Each structure stands twice: as C-alpha cells, then as structure tokens.
N, C-alpha and C positions, 0 to 999 in steps of 0.2 A: 901489779895489774897495769895493763897498758892504758895509754890515753884513750884508745878506742873503747876499751871496756869501762873506763872510768869517766867517760865523757858525760855531759849533761844534756838534757832535753827539756825544753820549756813548753808545756801544753797547758793552755788556759791559766797561765800564771803560776803553775805548779812545776817546780824543778824536780826532775826525776833522774836518777842515775840510770845508766843503761846496762846495769847488771841484770842478773836473772829475774829478780823481783820486779825491777823496773820494766823489763820486757813484758812480763805477765800483765802488770797493771796497764801498760800502754795498749796491749792487745785488747784487754777488757774495755778500755775507754773507746778504742776504735770500734769495737763491736757495738757498744752502747750508742755511739754516734750514728753508726750505720742503721741500727734498729730504729733510732729516732727518726731519721730521714724516711725510712721505709714506712714507719707508722704515720708520719705526716702525709706521705704519698697515698697510703691506703685510706687515710681519713678524707683527703681531698677527693679521691676516686669515689669513696662511699657517698660523700656529699653530692658529687656530680650525678651519680647513679640515682640517688634519692630524689634529686631535682628532676631528672629525666623521667623517673617513674611517676612522680607527682604530676608532671606535665602530661605524660601519657594517660594517666588516670583521669586527669581533667579533660583531656581530649575525648576519651571514651565516654565520660559522663556527659560531655557536651553533645556528642553524637547520639548517645542513648536518649538523652532528653529531647534533642532535636527531632529524632525519628518518632519518639513517643508522642510528642505534641503534634507532629505531622500526621501520624496515623489516626490519632484521636480526632483531630479537626477534620481529617479527610472523611470520616464517617458522618460528618455533619451535613448541612444543607448544600454546601457548595460542591462537594465531591471533587472529581478530577477537573471539572470546568474551572474551578478557582484555586487549583492546587498551588500555582506559583504565587498567588496573592497570600495564601496561607504561609508559604515558605518565606516570603518577604516579611510578613508580620512576625514570624518566629525569629528571624535574624535580627530584626529591629528590637525585639524584646530582649534578646540575649546580649546584644552588644550595646544596648541602651542608646539607640539613635532616634532622632526625630522622624526621619523618613528613610526608606530603603526602596531601591528599584532594581529589579533583575532584568537584564537585557538578554535576548537570545538571538542566535543567527537563524533567520527563517526567510524562505523565499529570496535568497541571495541578498538579504539586507539585515541589519540589526534593528530590532524593535523591542519595545517594552513588553515583557511577558507577565510580570507580576510587580505590584507596587503596594507600598504601605505608607500611610501618612501623606502629608501635603508636599509631595516631592517637587522641588522647584527647578531641577535642571532640565527645563524644556524651553526651547527657543520661543520667545514671545510671551513667556510666563509673566503675569502681572502680580502685583501685590494682592489683587482680589483672588481668593483661593478658587481653584477648580473644585466645584462643590461635591462631586462624586468620583469614586474610583474609576467609573466608566468614562467620565470626562478626561481624567488623567490618561487613561489608556488610549483614548482616541487621539489626544494631543501627542502622546509618545509615538503612536503609529504614523502620525502625519509628519513626524520629524525625521529627516534623513540624516543618519550618522555617517559622516565621511571619514575614512581612515586618515589619520594624521591631522585632522582639522578639529580644533576646539577640544572640549572634554565631554564625553569619554572617547571621542574619535582618536585622540592621541594614544590611548591604551591599545588600540588595535595594531599600532606599530611597535610600541615599546614592549608590550606583553608583560609588563612588570607591575606589581602592586604599588600603590602610591597613597601616601598620607599627606594631606595638605592642611596645615594648622589653621590657615585663614584664607578663604578663596578670594577675598577682595584684592589680595596682593599678587594673584596669579593671573596672567594675561589670557590663559585658556578659558577663563570664565567671562570674558568681556562680551561674548555673544549672547549671554543670558541677561535678562532684565534685572537690574538692581543687584549686582553681585555683592554689594556691601552687606547685604542681609543674609548671605548664604552661611557664613560661619565656617566651621571645619568640614572637610570632605575627605572621604577615603573610598578607594575603589580597588577591586581585585579582578583582573582578567582570569577567566576560567579556561584552561588550555586542554585540548583533546587532540592527541596525535600532533602536537606542536602548533596547532591552529587555535585561534580564539573562538571558542564555542559559545561564550557568553561573558557577561560582565555583571558583577554585583557592586552597587554603589550606595554608600550611606552618606547622608547629609545631616549635620546638626547633632551636637553632643547633648543628648537628653540628660545624661548623668550629671554633667557640669555645663549648663547652658552658657554660651559665650566663650567657652574654652575649647582648645583643640582636643580631638580624640586622643586618648592615651595610647601608649605602645601596647598595653594589654588589650584594649579594644581593637586595635589594628590587627594584632596577632589572632584574636578570636575571629575576626572577619576572614582572615586568610584561611584559618582552619575550616570555617563554615563553607568557604567557597567550594571545597571538595564535596561536601554533602549537597550543596545546591546543585552542582553539576550532576551528581548522582540522581537527584530528584528530577532534574530537567531531562535527563536521559530516560528515566522511568516514565515520565509523562509522555515523552515523544514516542516511546515504544507502545505505551498504552493507547495513545491516540491513533497510532498506525494500526494496532490490532483492532481497535474499536472501528476505525474506518473500514478495514477489511471485513470485519464482522457485519457491519452495516451493508456493505456491498454484497456480501454473501447472502444476507437476509433478503435484500432487494432482488438478487438474482434468483434466490429460491422462490420468492413470490412470483417473479416473472415466469419462472419455469412452471409453477403451478397454474398460472393463468394460461400459459401457452398449452400445457397439457389439457386444460379444460376446453381449449378451442379445437383440439383434435377430436375426430369422431370417436365416441366411446364404444361403438360396435361397427361391424362391417356388414353392409347390406347384401341380401340375396335379391337380385333384380331379374325376375323371370328365370331364364336358364343361366344367368350369369352369377357367379360368386366372386366376391372381391375381398382382398386382404392387403394390408400395408404394414410397413415397419419403418421407423426412423431411429437413427442412432446419432446422438449429438457429439460434436467434437469439443464443445465448450459447455458452460453451464446452461446456456439457452441455445436454441436451434434456429438456423436460418432456412431450413427446409420445412416444408409442410405438405400435407395432403388433405383433401376434403371431398365430400360427396354431397352434391347439391341436386335436389329433386326439382326438375323443371316442370313436369306434369306427371300424370299417371303412367305414361309410357317411357318417358325419357329421364335418364339420370346422368348428371355431369360428374365425371371423376377427374379431379384436378391434382396435379403434383407440381410443387413450386420450389425454386431455389433462389433465394435472395443473394445478391452480391455481398461478399464479406461474411462475417460470422458474429456471434454474440448478440448483444442487445439491439444494436441498430438493425441488423438483419432480421431479428425476431419482430421488431416493430413493423418492418416493411411487409413481412408475411402476414401479420395481423391485419394490416390495411388491405392487402390483396384479398384475404379471406372475406373481410367485411364487405368490400365492394362487390366481389363475385356473388355473395349470397344476396345482396340487395338488388342485384340485377336479374335474379332468377325469374321474377314475375313478368319482366318485360323481355324475356329471352326470345329471339327470333331465329337466328342461325349462329353456328359456331364461329365463323369468320367475323360476323358483326359483334358477337360477344367479346372476342379478343380485342377487336379494334376499340370498342367502348371502354374496356378495362384498361387498355393502354392509355387512352385519353385521360381517364381519371387519375391514373398514377403519374402521368407526365405533368399534369397540372398541380398535383399535390405533393410531389417529392422533389428533392434537390437533383441537380443534373448528374451527380456522380452516383446516384442510387437507382438501382433497377432490379428487376426480378425476371427470371425465366420460368415459364410454365409449360406443362404439357397437359392437354385436355382430351379425354375420351368421352364422347357422347354416346351412351348406350340406349338403344331402343329395344326394349324387351318384347315388343309386339312382333317384330320381324327379325330379331337377333342381329341387328345391324350395329356396327361400331364405326363412328366417325372420329378421326384423330386430327387434332390441330396442335401446333406448337408455336411458342413465342420464344425463339432463341434457345429452346431446351434440347436436351438429349433426344436421340431418336427413340421411337417405339420399336420393340422387338416382338415378333410373334413366333410361336411354335405351333405349327399346324402340320399334322400328318408326319411328325418327326423331321420337319423341314423348318429352317430358320429364315425369317424374312425381316429385313430392316426397313422401316417406314419413316421417312424424314421429309415431310412437306416444309416449304419455306415459311418463315415467320420471324419477325423482329422481337427482341426482348422488350418487356413491358416497362414503360417509363423512360425509354431512351430517346425516342423520336416523337414529334407531334403527329397527329392523325394523318396529315397530308403526305407524310413520308413513310408511314408504317403500313405494311400489308400482311395478310395472313391467308395461307392456303390450308385446305384440309384434305384428308384422304378417307374414303369410306370403303368398308369391306364387310362382307358377311362372314361371321365366324362359324365354322363347322363345329359340331360337338367334339369335345376333347381338346379344343384349341386353348392355348394360354397366351396372354399378352403381358409383356413386362414394360413398365415405365420406371425410370430410375434418375437419380441426380448424379452429377459428375463426381461427387465425393466417392462413389463406388469405383469408377474407372481411373480416377487420378490418385488413388492410394499408392504410396511410395514404399518400396522395400529397402533393405539395408544396402542394396547395390544401386540405389537411386533409380530404380526401374519402376515405371507405372504399371499398375494392374492392367489397365487398358481395356478397350471395348471387346476385343476378341476373347480375352480370358473370361470376361463376364458372360459373353454369349455362350462360350463353351460350357461354363459352369451351369448356366441356365438350361442349355440343351440337355446336358447329362442328367440334371435333376428332374427335368420334365419326363424323361424316359423312366425314371425310377420311382418318382413320387406321384401321389394323386391329390394331395392337399396343398393348397396355396401356402399355408403357414410352413409346411415342411420345405417347400422349394425356397421360400424366403430365408429360412434358417440356413440352408445350404449356401445360398449366395452370400449372406452376411458372414458365415464362417469362413468361406473361401477368401474373402477380402481381409478378414481379421488375421488369418494365418499368414497372409502374404505381406501385409504392411508392417513397417517398423513401429509406427505409432500413428494413431488417427489424427489427421490434420484438418479434415473437413467433415461437415455433416454428411450423413449417408442415409438415403431413403430409397425404398423399393415399393412399388405398387403392382400387384398382380391381379389380372382379370381372367377368369377361367369360365369357358362355356361348358356346362355340365353335359353329360351323356357320353356315349361311346362313339368312337370314330367310325 
C-alpha cells in the first residue's frame, strides 16, 4: 500500500486511515457537519421569520385595536369634529405617554389638530396648566412653527423620527418654559409624497415616570404614525366632502328661493300673452324675469342679467326684483323708473357689481308697448313676417350715479299676430367647438323661422333654446328668453 493510500488524517482528534473505510467515514462526517450547519441556518431563519411574524401580528393587532377604538369613539358625542383628539388619546393610551399632540399642515402652516393630556411644548407655557383642551388648541394655533427652529420645527428639516431621553439636555427645548420638567420626548414626522404632512409628538413616559421612553414605545409611535396619517387624510377628505355638501345644500336652498321669486304663471294682459324661460349655467342664476302690475291697464315686463354668475349674481337680481316691485306704487314713467332703480342699486351695491335690464310697459287698453333698456340686449319684433330691432340708449344699472345715467324709451303699437322677443346675452354668446359665437343674427333667424311655423309662445321658446343648445359646446352663461305676443290674426 502506498504512502498516499496509507496516509493518516486527523479530524476532531480522531486519526483515520485514508483507505476505503476511512473515506466512507470521512464522507459521512462531512455530510453530518454540512447538515448541522444547514440546520443551524434553518433554525436561525425560522427564528427570524417567527420574530417578523410576531411583529407583523402585533402591528396588525395594534392597527385593528387602534381603528376599533377610533370607530367606537367616533360614534360618540364628538364625532368628526373631535376625531384628531380621539386619535391623540388613543395613541397616548397605547404607548403610555403623559401627553400627545398631533400637528398637521393647514393653511400653509403647521398647527395643532389634536391633543391629549397637559401637553407642554407650547411657547410661553407655564407651570400653571392650561385648563381645557380648547385652551391648549388656541395656544397651539397661536404658535408659529418655523422650519429648522426649535422643536418640532427641526423635524420639518430632518424628516426623521427622534427619541430624546431627557429634554433638559437638548438645546432645542430652551425656547419652552421650564424644560427641566419635560422629561422624555419622542416625535415622528408623517411623510406624504416626500413632504411632511404632519407630526405626532409624545411627552412624558407614563409607564415609567421620570425615565426615558423605551425603544418599544418609540417603535410603537413610529408604527402608529402611519395610522395617524391615514386618519388625518380621512378627516381632511370628510371635511372637504362635508364642506361641499354644505355648499350644495346652501346652493340648493338659494336655488329654491330664487325659483320662488320667479313668477309661477304667465299673465294674459288684454290682447297680450306672455311667456318666459330661463336656463342656468350654474347652480343658481344671474338672469331673471318678472311681471309687475302698475295699474289696471299697465303691466311692466322685466328681463335682467346681472354681471357674473352664481350666488353673487343671484343676490343682485334679487335686490333688483325687490326694488322694482317696491317702486310700482309710485311709478310715473318708464325713463323715471329706470333712473330711480339705477340710483337705488348704485347706492346699495359695490362698484364692480351691476345689472342690465330690458323693460316692456304693456298698455292693454290701447295695445301699446313701450320699451326701455339699461345696457341690455336689443328687443326684436316679428311683425307681418318682418324683423325689426329696437335698441334705445340706456346705461346699465348700478354703474353710474343719477347725474350721469340717462334712459330713452321707444313706443310702438303692436298689430295682431305680432311677437316681441327679449333675451339675455347668454343666448347670443354661446360658443361652439370652433370657438364661434351663436350671435345675434342666428338668434334672429331662429326666431323668425319659428314665428312663421309656431303659434304658441312656449313652442317658439323651445325652438330658440334648442337651437342654442345644439350649437354650443357647453353652456357657459345663463340663458333667458321672454316673449310677448299680441293675439289675433294679422
């Protein structure tokens, strides 16, 4: 046997020959060693996975408990108005802290949104406790947090969680009164898209008074910061929805009030029949129409278009209607009526608010119509299949004082079968997909064609409204039409 075959090998103090049996034994020992290493690796991996699963389970339990307490207390008296206070209380309870404050970014500044306990990190805070949570919030709202200055301003720059064993040794707390009594502090910035959306800060270890918060307490606060940010987002979404719902309710109420101000029926005034229609671009309308009885013979038909749209325009039309109706008993002439209405609106509205109106004074005794306008669109008549445009001078109401405002009128006798149209510029200024206006001529053509085919005012108005609607890309302004027809054959 050669030296190579008869050599010796020492493994763990055991001398083995390198013959056949030695080789087998050596192989088995190597396999056992490898298996041992593998088992130790598997054991370590299993322990690590078990720890991770335990932490994950704890995190889920924390989240489940957090949301459960949140939803339970949310059904209580405070509701969404105090939801961030409830959240602060839940966090303080879970991490066993004396006090917790949740800051949020609102109106371009950081301010306290929820607080629990006698939170001391407020500038000017004295040993005398702030007696109520409302006092704490007022103090927090008055405090300006500057990025990089003091605490928690420094967190706006670092964006990193921090655990401070004892605040008295940290210069960032020098700006607060008596930092010696603060104890341990920890805070976690809550990031959203890389920016600080809020900060949760805990002061004072309730579990072990006078001692630093533990690593476990700090990790719990870090975990809870995610849930706090989620609640904060939910609250913001809810408040926005609530704000919009409130606006919608207010607009709905305004719309109801406005609709109640419009005439509920259309009068038949001697030989004259009257009809009107308005279509809003927004929730409420800046156009209006009204019928005001002056005496047994005269009826004033008014169409108005306030500058702008929405609620401000609606309020101006309501004022105009109120003034016009109150002036009916003292009515003298149409020019004097427009001048007095202008004076009232000029004195009672802001300089950038005005309204245009068109007025037809109908005298049923002799079938006369007198038309005056205050900056409004022209009146169009269809008589004997001929179109006539009537446009006397007149200044919009509320723009100029009485010394500079003047109003002309035009009087005509309407033959039987004649139709008169008044309209607001929302009809003619409708825009199509090619950025073209519907224009006065298209409206007049549609009016003329409909008068030749239709006998009812309502049918003619339908034709006019449909023509504009088919033309325009989308409605951008309020649209109103008033028609006056003298009955009888031509």
